[in-house]
C-alpha positions as a Python dict, from the first residue, in 0.01 Angstrom:
ca = {
    (1, 'M'): (0, 0, 0),
    (2, 'E'): (-232, -229, -198),
    (3, 'I'): (-466, -432, 22),
    (4, 'Q'): (-643, -732, -130),
    (5, 'K'): (-967, -894, -23),
    (6, 'E'): (-922, -1268, 34),
    (7, 'I'): (-1190, -1531, -13),
    (8, 'T'): (-1114, -1802, 243),
    (9, 'P'): (-1194, -2175, 208),
    (10, 'L'): (-1438, -2152, 502),
    (11, 'S'): (-1789, -2265, 407),
    (12, 'G'): (-2118, -2219, 587),
    (13, 'E'): (-2106, -2579, 709),
    (14, 'D'): (-1765, -2542, 877),
    (15, 'L'): (-1720, -2454, 1243),
    (16, 'F'): (-1361, -2357, 1162),
    (17, 'I'): (-1079, -2454, 929),
    (18, 'V'): (-707, -2505, 977),
    (19, 'L'): (-454, -2420, 706),
    (20, 'N'): (-138, -2617, 776),
    (21, 'H'): (165, -2472, 588),
    (22, 'P'): (495, -2654, 647),
    (23, 'N'): (778, -2462, 476),
    (24, 'A'): (561, -2160, 396),
    (25, 'D'): (702, -1916, 139),
    (26, 'F'): (562, -1588, 282),
    (27, 'V'): (460, -1439, -54),
    (28, 'Y'): (113, -1331, 56),
    (29, 'P'): (17, -967, -1),
    (30, 'V'): (-143, -755, 269),
    (31, 'H'): (-502, -881, 272),
    (32, 'Y'): (-824, -889, 471),
    (33, 'H'): (-1125, -1118, 499),
    (34, 'S'): (-1449, -1133, 694),
    (35, 'E'): (-1333, -1418, 919),
    (36, 'Y'): (-1150, -1420, 1252),
    (37, 'E'): (-798, -1563, 1230),
    (38, 'I'): (-540, -1708, 1467),
    (39, 'N'): (-195, -1729, 1309),
    (40, 'L'): (94, -1931, 1453),
    (41, 'V'): (433, -1881, 1286),
    (42, 'I'): (717, -2115, 1385),
    (43, 'N'): (1090, -2107, 1313),
    (44, 'T'): (1130, -1796, 1101),
    (45, 'C'): (1170, -1422, 1143),
    (46, 'G'): (1058, -1112, 958),
    (47, 'K'): (803, -832, 974),
    (48, 'R'): (436, -853, 1060),
    (49, 'I'): (178, -604, 933),
    (50, 'V'): (-155, -577, 1117),
    (51, 'G'): (-367, -270, 1046),
    (52, 'D'): (-147, 36, 1101),
    (53, 'S'): (118, -158, 1297),
    (54, 'I'): (444, -296, 1155),
    (55, 'N'): (649, -509, 1396),
    (56, 'E'): (939, -748, 1374),
    (57, 'F'): (892, -1106, 1491),
    (58, 'G'): (1140, -1385, 1539),
    (59, 'G'): (1135, -1758, 1605),
    (60, 'L'): (777, -1787, 1726),
    (61, 'D'): (477, -1562, 1668),
    (62, 'L'): (111, -1591, 1768),
    (63, 'V'): (-144, -1328, 1667),
    (64, 'M'): (-523, -1308, 1641),
    (65, 'T'): (-697, -1075, 1397),
    (66, 'G'): (-1062, -978, 1378),
    (67, 'P'): (-1286, -951, 1069),
    (68, 'N'): (-1164, -726, 786),
    (69, 'L'): (-842, -627, 965),
    (70, 'P'): (-560, -611, 705),
    (71, 'H'): (-259, -830, 783),
    (72, 'A'): (46, -1001, 636),
    (73, 'W'): (365, -1175, 748),
    (74, 'R'): (685, -1105, 555),
    (75, 'G'): (937, -1364, 668),
    (76, 'E'): (1249, -1544, 556),
    (77, 'T'): (1186, -1876, 387),
    (78, 'I'): (1383, -2087, 633),
    (79, 'E'): (1384, -2465, 591),
    (80, 'G'): (1162, -2617, 858),
    (81, 'N'): (943, -2311, 912),
    (82, 'H'): (577, -2382, 982),
    (83, 'V'): (266, -2164, 967),
    (84, 'I'): (-69, -2280, 1106),
    (85, 'T'): (-374, -2062, 1047),
    (86, 'I'): (-712, -2112, 1215),
    (87, 'Q'): (-1005, -1926, 1058),
    (88, 'F'): (-1365, -1910, 1179),
    (89, 'H'): (-1681, -1719, 1096),
    (90, 'D'): (-1754, -1366, 1211),
    (91, 'Q'): (-2101, -1500, 1305),
    (92, 'L'): (-1953, -1708, 1587),
    (93, 'L'): (-2089, -1453, 1835),
    (94, 'D'): (-2439, -1526, 1705),
    (95, 'F'): (-2427, -1877, 1855),
    (96, 'P'): (-2673, -1870, 2151),
    (97, 'I'): (-2433, -2071, 2369),
    (98, 'L'): (-2179, -1788, 2352),
    (99, 'N'): (-2424, -1564, 2536),
    (100, 'K'): (-2381, -1780, 2846),
    (101, 'R'): (-2166, -1644, 3128),
    (102, 'L'): (-1902, -1915, 3087),
    (103, 'F'): (-1818, -1785, 2740),
    (104, 'G'): (-1780, -1423, 2851),
    (105, 'P'): (-1399, -1422, 2819),
    (106, 'I'): (-1423, -1555, 2462),
    (107, 'R'): (-1670, -1281, 2365),
    (108, 'E'): (-1428, -1023, 2505),
    (109, 'L'): (-1137, -1183, 2316),
    (110, 'L'): (-1326, -1160, 1988),
    (111, 'E'): (-1399, -794, 2054),
    (112, 'R'): (-1033, -716, 2131),
    (113, 'S'): (-917, -901, 1821),
    (114, 'K'): (-1067, -625, 1606),
    (115, 'Q'): (-746, -435, 1689),
    (116, 'G'): (-525, -740, 1644),
    (117, 'I'): (-369, -916, 1944),
    (118, 'E'): (-13, -1038, 1994),
    (119, 'F'): (19, -1287, 2279),
    (120, 'S'): (304, -1309, 2530),
    (121, 'E'): (609, -1531, 2481),
    (122, 'N'): (491, -1777, 2746),
    (123, 'V'): (149, -1806, 2584),
    (124, 'K'): (308, -1853, 2242),
    (125, 'K'): (508, -2149, 2374),
    (126, 'D'): (211, -2304, 2557),
    (127, 'M'): (-33, -2262, 2266),
    (128, 'K'): (214, -2387, 2007),
    (129, 'E'): (168, -2746, 2124),
    (130, 'K'): (-213, -2722, 2149),
    (131, 'I'): (-241, -2577, 1799),
    (132, 'L'): (-3, -2837, 1655),
    (133, 'E'): (-214, -3109, 1820),
    (134, 'L'): (-528, -2963, 1663),
    (135, 'T'): (-391, -3032, 1314),
    (136, 'Q'): (-382, -3405, 1400),
    (137, 'M'): (-727, -3433, 1558),
    (138, 'H'): (-1056, -3560, 1414),
    (139, 'G'): (-1423, -3562, 1504),
    (140, 'F'): (-1600, -3384, 1787),
    (141, 'D'): (-1281, -3353, 1993),
    (142, 'T'): (-1169, -3085, 1747),
    (143, 'A'): (-1459, -2861, 1856),
    (144, 'L'): (-1365, -2903, 2222),
    (145, 'S'): (-1001, -2825, 2145),
    (146, 'F'): (-1099, -2522, 1935),
    (147, 'F'): (-1302, -2363, 2216),
    (148, 'S'): (-1031, -2458, 2467),
    (149, 'I'): (-774, -2271, 2257),
    (150, 'L'): (-1002, -1967, 2238),
    (151, 'Y'): (-1060, -1975, 2615),
    (152, 'D'): (-690, -2013, 2698),
    (153, 'L'): (-609, -1718, 2473),
    (154, 'A'): (-894, -1516, 2622),
    (155, 'V'): (-775, -1549, 2983),
    (156, 'S'): (-403, -1520, 2907),
    (157, 'R'): (-208, -1228, 3049),
    (158, 'N'): (-2, -956, 2883),
    (159, 'Q'): (-197, -939, 2559),
    (160, 'H'): (-74, -661, 2331),
    (161, 'L'): (-320, -478, 2104),
    (162, 'L'): (-149, -410, 1773),
    (163, 'T'): (-340, -130, 1599),
    (164, 'S'): (-377, 221, 1731),
    (165, 'S'): (-709, 309, 1892),
    (166, 'S'): (-779, 552, 1606),
    (167, 'Y'): (-732, 291, 1331),
    (168, 'D'): (-1051, 261, 1125),
    (169, 'I'): (-1117, -41, 903),
    (170, 'S'): (-1420, 129, 747),
    (171, 'N'): (-1180, 279, 493),
    (172, 'I'): (-1098, -79, 388),
    (173, 'V'): (-1453, -214, 374),
    (174, 'R'): (-1635, 71, 206),
    (175, 'E'): (-1906, -91, -3),
    (176, 'S'): (-2151, -114, 289),
    (177, 'K'): (-2169, 264, 337),
    (178, 'S'): (-2392, 351, 41),
    (179, 'R'): (-2744, 233, -37),
    (180, 'R'): (-2666, 250, -410),
    (181, 'I'): (-2346, 50, -367),
    (182, 'S'): (-2525, -207, -151),
    (183, 'K'): (-2795, -244, -416),
    (184, 'A'): (-2536, -277, -694),
    (185, 'C'): (-2326, -531, -502),
    (186, 'E'): (-2633, -737, -415),
    (187, 'Y'): (-2733, -747, -783),
    (188, 'I'): (-2381, -847, -891),
    (189, 'Q'): (-2369, -1128, -634),
    (190, 'Q'): (-2708, -1261, -743),
    (191, 'H'): (-2608, -1264, -1111),
    (192, 'I'): (-2240, -1354, -1080),
    (193, 'E'): (-2286, -1672, -1285),
    (194, 'D'): (-2439, -1472, -1571),
    (195, 'E'): (-2315, -1185, -1783),
    (196, 'V'): (-2289, -881, -1555),
    (197, 'N'): (-2235, -554, -1741),
    (198, 'L'): (-2176, -201, -1622),
    (199, 'A'): (-2469, -54, -1816),
    (200, 'A'): (-2728, -279, -1650),
    (201, 'V'): (-2602, -210, -1298),
    (202, 'A'): (-2571, 165, -1360),
    (203, 'D'): (-2930, 170, -1485),
    (204, 'L'): (-3042, -26, -1178),
    (205, 'V'): (-2915, 247, -944),
    (206, 'G'): (-3026, 535, -1168),
    (207, 'M'): (-2686, 664, -1282),
    (208, 'S'): (-2503, 703, -1611),
    (209, 'E'): (-2229, 450, -1686),
    (210, 'S'): (-1945, 699, -1645),
    (211, 'A'): (-2086, 847, -1323),
    (212, 'F'): (-2150, 503, -1174),
    (213, 'S'): (-1805, 377, -1273),
    (214, 'H'): (-1639, 669, -1093),
    (215, 'F'): (-1876, 639, -795),
    (216, 'F'): (-1817, 263, -761),
    (217, 'K'): (-1437, 298, -770),
    (218, 'K'): (-1447, 578, -512),
    (219, 'R'): (-1671, 384, -272),
    (220, 'T'): (-1520, 35, -302),
    (221, 'G'): (-1159, 108, -394),
    (222, 'R'): (-1193, -124, -693),
    (223, 'T'): (-1306, -86, -1051),
    (224, 'F'): (-1636, -246, -1146),
    (225, 'I'): (-1469, -522, -1347),
    (226, 'D'): (-1217, -591, -1069),
    (227, 'Y'): (-1501, -629, -820),
    (228, 'V'): (-1687, -871, -1049),
    (229, 'N'): (-1370, -1071, -1118),
    (230, 'D'): (-1287, -1088, -746),
    (231, 'L'): (-1630, -1237, -672),
    (232, 'R'): (-1598, -1485, -958),
    (233, 'I'): (-1248, -1591, -855),
    (234, 'G'): (-1373, -1629, -497),
    (235, 'K'): (-1651, -1858, -615),
    (236, 'A'): (-1399, -2048, -828),
    (237, 'C'): (-1173, -2101, -525),
    (238, 'Q'): (-1469, -2237, -327),
    (239, 'M'): (-1551, -2482, -607),
    (240, 'L'): (-1188, -2588, -644),
    (241, 'F'): (-1166, -2704, -284),
    (242, 'D'): (-1527, -2816, -235),
    (243, 'T'): (-1596, -3004, -560),
    (244, 'T'): (-1428, -3234, -810),
    (245, 'H'): (-1549, -3032, -1109),
    (246, 'S'): (-1302, -2989, -1393),
    (247, 'I'): (-1129, -2654, -1439),
    (248, 'A'): (-1350, -2584, -1741),
    (249, 'E'): (-1666, -2660, -1541),
    (250, 'V'): (-1550, -2426, -1265),
    (251, 'C'): (-1472, -2157, -1522),
    (252, 'Y'): (-1819, -2154, -1681),
    (253, 'S'): (-2002, -2201, -1350),
    (254, 'C'): (-1844, -1880, -1221),
    (255, 'G'): (-1955, -1660, -1509),
    (256, 'F'): (-1641, -1669, -1723),
    (257, 'N'): (-1705, -1751, -2088),
    (258, 'N'): (-1345, -1811, -2194),
    (259, 'L'): (-1119, -2071, -2032),
    (260, 'S'): (-786, -1910, -2116),
    (261, 'N'): (-911, -1573, -1988),
    (262, 'F'): (-1026, -1741, -1665),
    (263, 'I'): (-685, -1902, -1612),
    (264, 'R'): (-507, -1571, -1685),
    (265, 'I'): (-722, -1374, -1438),
    (266, 'F'): (-698, -1652, -1176),
    (267, 'R'): (-317, -1653, -1198),
    (268, 'K'): (-310, -1272, -1167),
    (269, 'K'): (-535, -1277, -858),
    (270, 'K'): (-401, -1587, -679),
    (271, 'G'): (-45, -1626, -807),
    (272, 'S'): (-105, -1977, -946),
    (273, 'T'): (-315, -2159, -1201),
    (274, 'P'): (-648, -2311, -1088),
    (275, 'S'): (-495, -2661, -1102),
    (276, 'E'): (-193, -2557, -894),
    (277, 'Y'): (-419, -2382, -644),
    (278, 'R'): (-642, -2689, -604),
    (279, 'E'): (-342, -2916, -547),
    (280, 'Y'): (-187, -2677, -294),
    (281, 'V'): (-505, -2623, -92),
    (282, 'Q'): (-590, -2994, -82),
    (283, 'K'): (-252, -3061, 79),
    (284, 'M'): (-283, -2804, 358),
    (285, 'L'): (-657, -2754, 426),
    (286, 'I'): (-830, -2925, 720),
    (287, 'K'): (-1204, -2860, 763),
    (288, 'F'): (-1403, -2911, 1084),
}
């Protein structure tokens, strides 16, 4: 099963974001990202994949996933279905206020979410209204509602952990395991707007091109060029929803030197053109 890394619209200035998808089409591949996620699915049925678990859901579903835990919903595209996704940083636990006793249940919730959590039917019904209300809120009240949702989920009963206790996400996120890979990835990220070639990075870590290419694929699960393109497309996505730059400006700012090649790779990675992606995200994204 192919598992894709997703670059979310969450920026460093956001406390959290809400992705509001009326009439979602459920074409997303199995993917993972470094953020926590709460996913509410309304008025459809299908199969849910979280880590090594595959379960059917119907009518109403509410699940929380921790950082880098692969997940996907495969549902019927029923008229009137609605998906609301809340995403927030994996650094949330670094906030000093969360070390206070009052926030203990939330800290425990975040820890449990690393295995994926399905909430009980009663909790799904109760939280549905609170999450729907969140999509209509503005200002500081959104922060209060966000932490209230986390707390209510944290203290709710009959939570079901979805992955097996032996499931290991380290096989998904492999680039952090090697000093050479870490050094290479850091270099690529620092020079992503420039020309990044295999020879230069291989030389940096003291390996031949062929040896490094094989080593990189084995450790990250991606070819060198795929890794570079994923980072560039991720940066492009960020610019598409955070700036008003033209598609050409986004293309060249992300290290691509050919507009048609950029559009082709973007469509392959995201399933839409950059213009279509920008229009779609602007309709459904709410930042707080």
